FISEDREN-322389 format. One record per residue (C-alpha): x, y, z. Coordinates in steps of 0.1 Angstrom, whole numbers. Example, Ala and Ser with C-alpha at 12.3 -4.5 7.8 and 13.67 -1.06 7.14 Angstrom:
123	-45	78
137	-11	71
END
This chain:
1393	1013	169
1426	1013	152
1423	1046	134
1458	1044	116
1447	1011	100
1416	1028	86
1437	1054	68
1455	1026	49
1425	1006	39
1413	1004	3
1380	1016	-10
1367	981	-8
1375	980	29
1354	1011	37
1324	989	46
1344	964	66
1336	954	102
1367	972	115
1355	1004	98
1321	999	113
1336	994	148
1355	1027	143
1323	1046	138
1303	1026	164
1327	1019	193
1299	1000	211
1307	971	188
1342	968	204
1330	963	240
1294	949	237
1304	914	225
1326	911	256
1301	924	280
1300	907	314
1274	904	342
1298	920	367
1301	950	343
1263	953	343
1262	955	381
1289	982	382
1273	1001	353
1239	1002	370
1254	1013	403
1274	1041	386
1244	1051	365
1222	1054	395
1248	1074	414
1254	1098	385
1217	1101	378
1210	1113	414
1238	1139	408
1226	1149	374
1190	1159	382
1197	1186	408
1227	1199	387
1207	1200	355
1180	1221	373
1206	1244	386
1225	1249	353
1193	1258	335
1191	1288	359
1227	1297	348
1216	1295	312
1186	1318	320
1161	1291	310
1132	1275	328
1145	1247	350
1129	1219	330
1153	1227	301
1181	1215	322
1165	1180	324
1156	1181	287
1193	1185	280
1205	1158	304
1192	1125	290
1200	1124	252
1238	1122	259
1236	1090	278
1220	1071	249
1241	1086	221
1274	1084	239
1268	1047	247
1268	1041	209
1295	1065	198
1318	1074	227
1353	1061	232
1356	1068	270
1339	1046	296
1338	1074	321
1325	1105	303
1290	1117	309
1274	1143	285
1249	1169	297
1245	1205	308
1276	1221	324
1283	1253	341
1305	1267	313
1282	1258	285
1252	1272	304
1271	1305	309
1280	1307	272
1245	1298	262
1231	1325	284
1254	1351	268
1243	1341	233
1206	1333	235
1197	1357	263
1173	1333	280
1152	1326	249
1143	1288	250
1136	1285	213
1169	1301	204
1187	1279	228
1172	1248	211
1182	1260	177
1217	1268	190
1220	1232	200
1212	1220	165
1237	1244	148
1264	1235	173
1258	1198	168
1260	1202	130
1293	1222	133
1308	1195	156
1296	1166	134
1311	1182	103
1344	1188	122
1344	1151	130
1337	1140	95
1365	1162	82
1389	1147	109
1396	1181	125
1403	1168	160
1439	1178	156
1428	1215	159
1423	1209	196
1461	1204	200
1465	1242	193
1448	1250	226
1474	1250	254
1469	1240	290
1473	1276	303
1446	1288	279
1422	1261	291
1429	1268	328
1426	1305	324
1392	1302	307
1378	1277	332
1390	1297	362
1374	1329	348
1342	1310	340
1341	1296	376
1344	1330	392
1317	1345	369
1293	1316	375
1300	1314	412
1295	1351	419
1264	1351	397
1248	1328	422
1254	1351	452
1223	1370	444
1202	1338	447
1218	1330	480
1208	1365	492
1173	1363	476
1179	1395	456
1157	1405	426
1165	1428	396
1202	1422	395
1217	1426	359
1234	1397	341
1265	1417	330
1293	1407	353
1305	1441	365
1270	1455	369
1261	1422	387
1290	1427	411
1279	1464	418
1242	1457	422
1247	1426	443
1266	1446	469
1243	1476	465
1212	1455	472
1225	1436	502
1201	1455	525
1173	1439	505
1185	1404	512
1158	1379	524
1167	1363	557
1151	1330	548
1171	1326	516
1203	1337	533
1200	1312	561
1189	1283	539
1216	1291	513
1244	1292	538
1231	1261	555
1231	1242	522
1266	1255	514
1278	1243	548
1263	1209	544
1277	1204	509
1312	1215	519
1311	1192	549
1301	1162	528
1328	1170	503
1354	1171	531
1340	1138	545
1344	1121	511
1379	1135	507
1388	1121	541
1380	1086	528
1408	1088	502
1427	1056	510
1412	1023	522
1426	1007	553
1431	970	546
1430	963	584
1397	980	589
1369	959	604
1338	949	584
1316	973	604
1341	1001	597
1341	993	560
1303	994	558
1303	1027	576
1329	1041	552
1308	1030	522
1277	1045	537
1295	1078	542
1309	1077	507
1275	1070	492
1258	1099	511
1286	1123	502
1284	1113	465
1247	1119	464
1250	1151	484
1234	1173	458
1202	1153	456
1200	1149	493
1204	1186	500
1180	1196	473
1153	1172	487
1158	1184	523
1157	1220	513
1125	1214	492
1108	1197	522
1117	1227	544
1103	1251	518
1071	1231	514
1066	1229	551
1069	1267	556
1047	1273	525
1020	1249	538
1017	1271	569
1014	1303	549
1050	1315	555
1066	1324	521
1101	1330	534
1120	1314	505
1124	1322	469
1113	1290	452
1116	1277	416
1079	1279	409
1058	1265	381
1076	1240	359
1064	1222	327
1052	1187	335
1061	1156	315
1085	1145	288
1094	1170	261
1078	1163	227
1100	1149	200
1098	1175	172
1122	1194	149
1139	1224	165
1123	1258	157
1138	1278	129
1123	1311	139
1114	1329	171
1086	1351	183
1092	1381	204
1070	1392	233
1051	1417	211
1043	1390	185
1071	1398	160
1084	1368	141
1122	1367	140
1134	1346	109
1162	1321	109
1187	1343	92
1184	1371	118
1187	1346	147
1219	1332	132
1232	1368	128
1223	1375	165
1243	1344	175
1274	1360	159
1307	1346	172
1289	1324	196
1284	1299	168
1322	1295	166
1329	1297	204
1302	1274	218
1308	1243	197
1345	1246	199
1345	1251	237
1320	1222	241
1344	1199	222
1374	1212	240
1359	1207	275
1346	1172	268
1378	1159	251
1400	1174	279
1379	1155	304
1380	1123	284
1417	1126	279
1423	1131	317
1402	1101	327
1416	1079	299
1451	1087	312
1440	1080	348
1424	1047	340
1449	1035	314
1430	1036	280
1430	1058	249
1403	1079	233
1398	1090	197
1394	1128	195
1375	1127	162
1351	1100	174
1345	1122	206
1337	1151	182
1311	1129	164
1295	1118	197
1291	1153	210
1279	1166	177
1252	1139	173
1241	1144	209
1235	1181	203
1217	1174	170
1194	1148	185
1191	1169	217
1176	1198	197
1147	1175	188
1138	1172	225
1142	1209	234
1178	1206	248
1204	1234	248
1241	1227	240
1258	1201	262
1293	1187	267
1312	1165	291
1308	1172	328
1340	1169	349
1322	1165	382
1297	1139	370
1325	1121	350
1345	1119	383
1316	1104	401
1311	1079	373
1348	1069	374
1350	1067	412
1318	1045	414
1336	1019	391
1317	1023	358
1330	996	333
1315	1008	300
1296	1038	285
1264	1018	292
1262	1034	326
1249	1065	308
1217	1047	298
1208	1042	335
1215	1079	342
1193	1090	312
1165	1067	324
1166	1084	359
1163	1118	342
1134	1107	321
1116	1093	352
1122	1126	370
1106	1145	340
1077	1121	339
1068	1119	376
1087	1145	397
1082	1178	380
1054	1190	403
1077	1184	433
1103	1207	417
1080	1237	423
1092	1240	459
1130	1238	452
1145	1269	468
1167	1290	444
1192	1295	472
1197	1257	474
1203	1255	437
1227	1284	440
1247	1265	467
1248	1234	444
1263	1255	416
1288	1273	437
1301	1240	451
1302	1225	416
1323	1253	401
1346	1260	431
1371	1232	422
1375	1248	387
1394	1276	403
1428	1259	405
1453	1282	424
1480	1256	426
1484	1251	388
1489	1289	383
1517	1290	408
1533	1259	393
1531	1273	358
1547	1305	370
1575	1286	388
1583	1264	358
1585	1294	335
1563	1325	336
1569	1335	300
1548	1306	288
1517	1322	302
1521	1345	271
1514	1315	248
1479	1327	243
1492	1357	225
1519	1339	205
1498	1308	195
1480	1324	165
1513	1335	148
1539	1310	160
1522	1277	153
1510	1263	120
1498	1228	111
1533	1214	105
1541	1220	141
1516	1194	151
1538	1167	135
1573	1167	150
1601	1152	129
1619	1123	144
1639	1092	136
1630	1058	151
1657	1032	158
1649	999	175
1675	981	196
1661	949	211
1634	960	235
1645	997	235
1631	1023	210
1654	1053	203
1635	1084	192
1657	1112	179
1637	1144	178
1649	1166	149
1628	1196	157
1615	1216	187
1588	1203	210
1558	1225	218
1522	1218	229
1506	1212	194
1532	1185	187
1530	1167	220
1497	1149	213
1511	1134	181
1543	1124	198
1524	1108	226
1503	1088	201
1535	1075	184
1550	1065	218
1519	1047	228
1515	1028	195
1552	1020	190
1562	1013	226
1535	1011	252
1508	992	234
1530	965	219
1536	932	236
1559	932	255
1561	970	261
1593	986	251
1614	1012	269
1621	1045	250
1651	1068	249
1643	1103	238
1672	1121	222
1663	1158	229
1694	1177	218
1674	1197	192
1647	1206	218
1652	1242	229
1619	1251	245
1593	1233	265
1560	1246	280
1536	1235	308
1513	1215	285
1543	1194	273
1553	1188	309
1518	1178	318
1518	1152	290
1553	1140	299
1542	1134	335
1514	1112	322
1537	1093	299
1562	1087	327
1533	1072	348
1522	1050	319
1558	1037	315
1560	1030	352
1527	1010	351
1542	988	324
1575	984	342
1595	1000	313
1616	1031	312
1614	1065	295
1648	1082	295
1658	1116	282
1692	1123	268
1710	1154	255
1688	1179	272
1699	1215	269
1705	1232	303
1675	1255	299
1651	1226	292
1666	1204	319
1661	1232	344
1625	1234	336
1620	1197	338
1637	1195	371
1616	1223	385
1585	1204	375
1595	1175	398
1583	1147	375
1579	1113	391
1603	1088	375
1622	1114	354
1656	1101	343
1681	1119	320
1716	1113	307
1741	1134	288
1743	1111	258
1723	1085	240
1749	1058	247
1746	1063	285
1708	1061	282
1710	1029	262
1733	1014	289
1708	1023	316
1680	1006	297
1702	975	291
1710	972	329
1673	976	338
1663	949	313
1689	925	327
1678	933	363
1642	926	354
END
């Protein structure tokens, strides 16, 4: 998918094979598909599927919907993303943040949640067709981190009532906090014991998996097998804990001891394929027309689709950087939009990319987006055959799954690091709407090529909306050419720099190191240099002048 080439094609070329590959990325990797890839994709798909099912059930609780709606929302993404996605790692489905936002907008009404999925998908698809992916560059890293941390705290504390087995606790956060503590004397012992036990087991399995971080090349075969077994058990921890808790609840219930709050009756079978409802019916039989429903959605119709795209593309970008490939933001927009549109026909609520499941997918060694098909098949099989068994899943167990899923979203270290680098950039949320316009996304610079070294003289400031564009130019002009070229950045015009820029620079330095070429900064102002040194970037090199930087590059090339 060479998007820059598409912009220069004639009208006659709009139906060319390269254009078709741009809209259907599957055409880029499917002809090269290998048997080894199939084995890895099936393994990753199975692993992610066993993670998806319990999480989907739990996130439906967060959204205030019957648990089967979590599974209804979890299978369409695997099929659509295989056709339209540009990341091998991303998995689409229900997430904690989208479930929380959905709950705040639809108030637990399933029909409205399904209609919301359709409208969100249409908005996202139109954004993709209008090539509006650049709008995401206006959202800085501190804004994203602040939102996800707040959402994690809200979602996590919202599950405390289920750990305690409390009833009648309001959904509003501050009232929820008050009544959770107020009703502690009403806690059910069975739910508390089971919930804490599930939390303990999940945390232990997470720590066990973390302890397997690096492989020991001298380890014996038996030790290697044991490590793989532990890794597999830890990866499937959610499914294993949910199954064990359900068996415990079933055993007690069979002897007439109803000591746990269980999920209860669920709808059996696959959801019907039908158009999403355009009206809703209240409990007293009043029909609410489409226009009133949309008015009730209010600002949620802007926030939910945008946050869905932001969350998914942020995840895709992170794993693309980690695994050394590039994504197309506009194509990701289209994939998410089509998934939500088609999902509304199978009673799904809005979905996006899941960080936790994407991490599992990547760590298991997935090779192409086809792993999502296997995950989707597992979800469909669960809907077809396992729904009666979900009756006995304890709510305290699902609460433990959710708490452990959102806990990593509260990143304390990044807040401290942002403050150390420069605390005033935490105010970027307030300044963003007035200080950045579209032109700031396209920094002005001059390119000069000297043998295998590319000199880039920045003639304007560098802030977070501009960084994505600059990174794209560096990749296409230096890193993706053969052989790769070193780059000297002349930064004497750059007067400010923020955390998002530093985050991208850190990734760029890693990419240059992987390709055994250099990225050297020259002419840095003292204030900017101080910030970059405080960030402690691996491989950071700087000189006072461009001439010195070019000499460094020449010496490195000769040494190589």
